C-alpha positions as CSV (number, residue, x, y, z in Angstrom):
1,M,39.4,27.6,-142.9
2,A,39.7,28.5,-139.0
3,D,39.5,26.4,-136.6
4,K,36.4,26.5,-134.6
5,K,37.6,25.7,-131.3
6,S,40.0,29.1,-131.9
7,A,37.3,31.4,-132.4
8,P,36.8,33.4,-130.0
9,L,33.5,32.6,-127.6
10,P,30.5,36.2,-127.4
11,A,30.2,38.1,-124.8
12,S,28.2,36.4,-122.0
13,S,26.2,39.7,-121.3
14,G,24.4,39.0,-124.4
15,G,25.9,40.8,-127.5
16,L,24.6,44.0,-125.3
17,M,27.9,46.0,-124.6
18,R,28.6,48.5,-121.8
19,F,29.8,51.9,-121.6
20,F,31.0,53.7,-119.1
21,E,31.4,57.8,-119.0
22,D,34.7,58.8,-117.9
23,E,35.4,62.5,-117.0
24,T,37.8,64.2,-118.9
25,K,39.8,67.6,-118.7
26,G,39.0,69.0,-121.9
27,F,36.9,71.4,-123.3
28,K,32.9,70.4,-123.6
29,L,31.3,71.8,-126.2
30,D,27.2,70.6,-126.5
31,P,26.5,68.9,-129.7
32,K,24.2,71.4,-131.0
33,I,27.2,73.8,-131.6
34,V,28.9,71.3,-133.0
35,V,26.6,70.5,-135.8
36,S,25.2,73.8,-136.0
37,I,29.0,75.2,-137.2
38,P,29.6,73.2,-140.0
39,I,26.3,74.0,-141.6
40,S,26.9,78.5,-141.3
41,L,30.1,78.3,-142.8
42,I,28.4,76.2,-145.5
43,A,25.7,78.6,-145.7
44,V,27.5,81.8,-146.2
45,S,29.5,79.7,-148.2
46,W,27.3,79.2,-150.7
47,I,25.6,83.5,-150.1
48,I,29.0,84.1,-150.7
49,D,29.3,82.5,-154.0
50,L,26.1,83.0,-154.9
51,F,26.1,86.8,-154.2
52,F,29.5,88.6,-154.2
53,A,31.5,86.5,-156.4
54,P,31.6,87.2,-159.9
């Protein structure tokens, strides 16, 4: 068993974490687009499988 004196203490902010938003350069997408593209690809593949595949 680990020694209690060597264990790290809890955060001083009461367990709450702070997230800082850093503006980085890069390509940004709306989350709705990120979710809708895979869903639409799945739907298209199901439609192709049902109607066009032998």
